[in-house]
N, C-alpha and C positions, 0 to 999 in steps of 0.2 A: 587667242585658242591657237591650238597646231595644228600647221597647215596638212595636208594629206599625205606630203611628200615626207614629213618629219614627224610624222604620226608614229612611225616605228620605233620613234627614241622617249615618248613614252604614252601619257593616256591624259585627256582635258575630261570626255565624256565615255559614256557606253553607248550599247547598240541603242538606235534611238525607236530599235520597232521592241523593245522587252522591257515589259513594266518593272523594271530594278532600279535603284537610287544607292548613292552611296552615302553616311555620314562621312565625313572628317574633322578633323578635329584636331588646330594648329597650337607652338608654343606650350604642350606640355611636356612632363607632369608640374602641376602646380602644386606648392604646397597645402592649397586650399580648394574644396570642392573637387576634386576626384573623386571620392566617394560619392558623394550627393549626384556625380556626373553617371557613374557606374550604375547606380541604385535608379535611376532615372530609368536608363534603357533595358535591365533586367529582366521587367515582369513581362517586357512583349518578346525578351528574346531578340533583339537588337545589337549585330556586334558593329562594330567601328570600326574606322582605318583614324588613329591617333599617330600625327608624326610630331617626334620629340624631339626635343634640343638636347643632345649630348650633354649635354653639362649641367641640364636639369634634371634629365634620368637617371647620371649618376649619384645627385647631391637625393633625391628623392628616389632611392632604387625600390623599396617599398612599395611605392606606389607604381613605380616602371610594373613591377612582380606583380602586382595589383591588379593592372589592365589586360597583362600578359593572360594570366591566370583564369581572369575572366572570358576568355579565348577572340578578346578584342586584337584587332592587326596593328603591329609596331612598328613603326616606316621612319627614315631618314631627315630630318629636318634642321640637318648641322649640326655640329657641336657648340659654335657661339652665336649663332643665327647673322649672319653678317648677311651685307647684299652679294650676293655671290657674280652677278655680272659685273662686280667690278674689280674683281682677283681673277689674277691669269691662272690656269690650268691645272698646277702644282698646287697651288694655293685650295681649289674647287675640290680637289682629291681629299688635300687635307684633313680640311673642314667633315669632309662624308665619312672619309674611315676612322678621324676620332670618335664619332656618335657611334658608327659599328663598333669600333674596339668597346665601348661602353653595355650597349648588349649584347655583346660576346661575356664580356667579363659577370652578368647576370644569367650566361646561358641560354636568350634570348638568339634563336637565327635571324641570320643578318637578312635583312626585307631586300627587296627587288625595288622598292619606290626612293625616289628625295624628290621634296618638294621646298625649289630654291624660296628662302625668306621675302614676302612681297609677291612671290610668280613670275620675277623677271629670269629672263632668259634669254643667251645668248651664242654664238656659236663654240669659245670656250665652254661652256656648260655643258655644249654637244659634246663636245671633244672628251671632255671629260667623263658624261658620262659613259661615252661607248668603252673609253678603258677601264672603266670598273665594273662592265657589265652589268650597266642599273638602268631603269628608267624614270623618268621622269611623271610625276602625279602631280597634277596641276587640276581646277576646278569648272566645274560649270557657273554654278549658282554663288555669288559669295552676302553670306547673310548680316559683313561685316557689324557681326554683335559686339566686335573690340568697340565699337565707340560707344557704348554704353546704352542703345537705344532699347525699348520695355522689350518683353516678353511677348508681347501680340503682335510688334512689328515685324518681331524674329519669324513668327507662324505666321504671318500673312506673306512673306518673301516666300519661305518655303512651302504653302501651300498652294499660291497663285505662280510660282516659276520655277517649280519642280516638270520635269517631262521624263519619260523612261530614257534612262541613261544618265543623269543627271548626279553630279559629283558635287556636293555641297559643303562648304567651306564655312566652319565653325571655327572657334578658342577653346580652350579648357580653361576655366576658372574664371568662368563665366556666369555668375548667377542666374540672371535673367534669361542666357541660351540653356541650362538648368530646366528653371521651370517653365519653359518654350516646348521642349521633348514629347510629352505624354501627347498633346495635342497635336501635334505636327506627326508623330509617329501614328497614332488614332488614326487621322485626316487620311495619310497617305495610305495607311491601311487597309480603310475603308474603299477607295478606290481602285481598289487592286495593287498596292506596288507591296515590291520587297525590299528588304533591305539589305547591302549588302557590303562586305568587305573590297574595300578597291583591287586586290589582289584578285578574289570573285567576279569582279567587273570587267577586268585587264582581261581572263579566260573566256569569259562568254561575251567579251564585247568588241566592236568594231575596228579595234585596232589588233 
């Protein structure tokens, strides 16, 4: 987690006294499963934040635009999905810029958030973020849905683990995640929680 003195560089959780949580999805867009993912949230009017890999956003431009038009926040997950903490500052910046260029080519505004693949960060990443005027978008609760765990386990992780301000990490293109979403959304709403995009959490959050 980000320490308080480094919180100005990004967000790992929202306000611990406001019953808001953010759904975030990494590694998209994927060729399959994205329409189902959008459809699972649509009946509840839930908006999420998708951290997109630039080369996939370019390859599947129509899906990227579909996410954008559905009102979801699109954020930067680099262009090729490298381990950013192993790179020097200029290479980190270029990875982020190439992803932003894809968004620009699709007439989607530049995001304020970047999530390093794997979540690892160091001073090179902090320095690159400062130069780009960007913010780290990390997470509080990892569902580990990429391991292939079944829907009921994903549901339990979120429903038992989420607290006010929780940023939930999920992944695009995971069928079991799509199955889990309705029960997650309904369960959290029954407890008085609202789902917001990361940008909304940032604007009202502790950082």
